[in-house]
N, C-alpha and C positions, 0 to 999 in steps of 0.2 A: 519456403514456412518451415521451420522447423518440428520434430515432433519430441513433443513431449518426454514421452518414455526415458526411464535409467534417472532422468532428475528426480525424479518421487523418490525413490531410494538413497542419489546422493542428497539432497535435502534430509533424511534420518537418519545418515550415519554422516556426514561431515558437516565440520563446524565452520558451516560458509559464515554465520555472522562474526566480526569483530567488534572489537571493542569502542570504547573511547580515544586509545590510547594506538588503537592500529588504525588501517584502509577502513573509513566509514562507508558502508555503502553507498553508489549514487557518486562518488567520489570521480568517476569518467566525466563529469561536467566541468567544461572550463570557464563558464564563466555564470555569475550572479542573476539572479531574477533582476529584471526593471524595476526598481527602486519605485515608485510612487506611480508605476505604468498606470493609468488609470483608460475606460472606455469612452471619452467625451463624444462629441456629435461631431467635434472634427476628427478628420482621421478614421471614425469608423468604415470597416469596411461594412458594406451593404450583404453583400453574397457570402462573406465570412470566410474565402479564401479557401484556403486548405484546410482550415479546420472546418470547417462546413461538410468536407467529406471524406473526414477521419473514422466517422461512424459506422461508414460502408466499409473503407479498406477494414478496419477492426473486423466485423462482422466474417472473415474470410478468417478467424480466427477463432481457435476452441480451446485455448488458454492462453494465458502469460506470466513470466515472471516479474514480479514488483519487485523493485527494490524500493523501501520504505528508511526515511528519515527524517524524525519531526523531533518538537520539545512537546509532552504533555505536562502541562501544570507544573512547568518548571520539572519535569524526568525527561530524559531523551529515551527514544523509541527507535529503536534503528531494527531495520532487519530483512528476512527475503523469503520471500511467499509463492510458491505456483498454484495459480490459484485457475478455473475456467467459468464458464457462462454459465455451469448448475451450479455454484454454490461450493462446490468442490475444492478444498486446499490443503495444504499441507506446508510448512516451513517452521524457519529460527526466527525468534527476535533477540533485542537485545537492550536491555535497559543499565548503561553502567556498565556492574563490574557483573549484573546481573542476566541469564540465560532463561529461555522459555522454548517449547516444541508445543505449534499450533499446529490442529487440525480440524476440519472443519466437512462436515457431510451434512445431508437432508434434515437441514435448517439445527443443526447440534455444534456447538463449538467445542472442544476442548483444548485445554492450556495446560503443557503440564511446568511445573514456572522448576527452580532451581532458587536454594535457600535468599541469592541476594532478590532473583526478582520476583519471588513474595513477596518481599516483606517492601518492597516499592510498591505494589502495585494490590496485596488480598492484605483481607487483615485476618488475625488468629483465626483457626480453624476447629471444632469443638473437638474436648478433650479425645486426643490419644487415633486422631486422622488429622497428621500434619499434611499440610500442602505440596513439601516438597518430594518428588519422587512421585507424585499422581497424578492422573490426568485428573482437569476439575472441569466438572461438564454441565454446560450450560447451554440451555436450548428457547427455543422460543425469544431471543434479542436480549436477551438477561447478561452476555457478558459484557466484559468492560467495554465502553463505545470506540474504544481508541488499538484495542488490541484486536474484535471480532471487522474493524473496519480492514485492517491489513486486508484480511479474505476479501472484502468487500467492494476493493479500489476498484478490480473490474469486472466488464467493460464500465469504463468511464463515461458511459454515453448520457446520464442524467445531468454534472456538471456540464461538461459541452451543449446539451442544449439548454441551459439555463444560461449559460454564455453567451449562446448566439440569440437567445431571446433577448438580451439587452444590449447587446453591442459589443464587437471588437476590434480592437486595433491592431496592425501591426507591428514589432516592435523593434524589431533586429533575428539574429541569427543567432543560435549556442550551439558547440558541440555538444551532443551528449553520448556518450561513449566514443564510438566512432563515428557515429551519424551526425551531417550538417541537419542542422531542424530551424524552422521558421518558427520562429515565438509572437503568440497573439496573446493580448490580454484585455480582462475583462473586469470593472470593479463592480464585484457584489454586493451586499446588504452588511458582508460578516469582513468584507477587505477583496485584497486585490488577487486574483487568480490570472495566474499563466499556462499559456497550453507551447507544450513543443511539437511541431510536426513537421514530422520527416519531411526535407526536403527538395527529396529526391525520391522516383521509384513511388510505390504506393503511400498515401499520405495518410504514414500511422504517424498518434499518438504516440510521442515515443517519450514525453514529459508532464508529470502535470504540477506548477507548486502553488503553493500558498500563504498570503504572506497577511496576519491577519494582527497590526498593533508590531508589538513588538516580535513577537514568533513568525517563523517563517518553515514551513515541511513541505516533501517532495513526495513524488511517487513516481517511477522511472521504470520503465514497461519494455519488457521483451515478446516478443511475441510468439507460439505454438502452435501447431495442426492437429491436437489430439485433447483429448479428455484427462483430467487427472485421476488415478488410483490412489486411493486414500486409505490406508489399514485402518480396519478398527481396535477402539486402545483395546488392551486386557482388560476382561470385565472385575477381574480381580484387583485392578490398581487404577479405578473409575470413581470418583467421589463427588457428590453433587455438590457443584460452584458456588452455589446460594451463602450459604452459611459462610462464605469468605469474604464475598462483598465488602469493601470499603464502604459506608455508611455515607 
């Protein structure tokens, strides 16, 4: 398992997130989620298959690169974040033409949007305090859920446990990046969740896909063996993010 050292610097210095016109994160997936896949009584795997063993496999990892591709209230949200089991996280997000840097540590999230991203996700702030070029600071879970959720995607133990409790069906195979994966599906209260687990070697969860009505989004995981070092934003560039939240 690789280490995450050096990736933190790369995330902060390289434009790793591409816009809608370019190569989108998750483009390595060569098959679409199985539309309408359900966890019915027929075909339910009582032992959970390799999905049931994925939590133990992921426990050997200290961090993961998470690639996300979602539509939230009609707005595209894509990106890559490096996050660890302590909640420390850094990366970049994109929403249409907008870009934002995201950092998280010690239950605090900082988001540094450009003008286009700020227009999509935040309200105008106090006079003289524009969101652009500043780190908007959110404590105690006050950050916009979709943005903070990028840093909370790993580990996916809660989603896996919920699916196993309800029962999962094996729906086929899918290639995720360069890995062949076995796909399991569960119907939850809010829609269908699919879990792609590496078919060979350690049963690592390599992708999670959720479908809720017409909306579909995915998290793709690449695992590492070291914690994430998060540089703190310069104090003079930090503003309270609460005044910028949309009502």
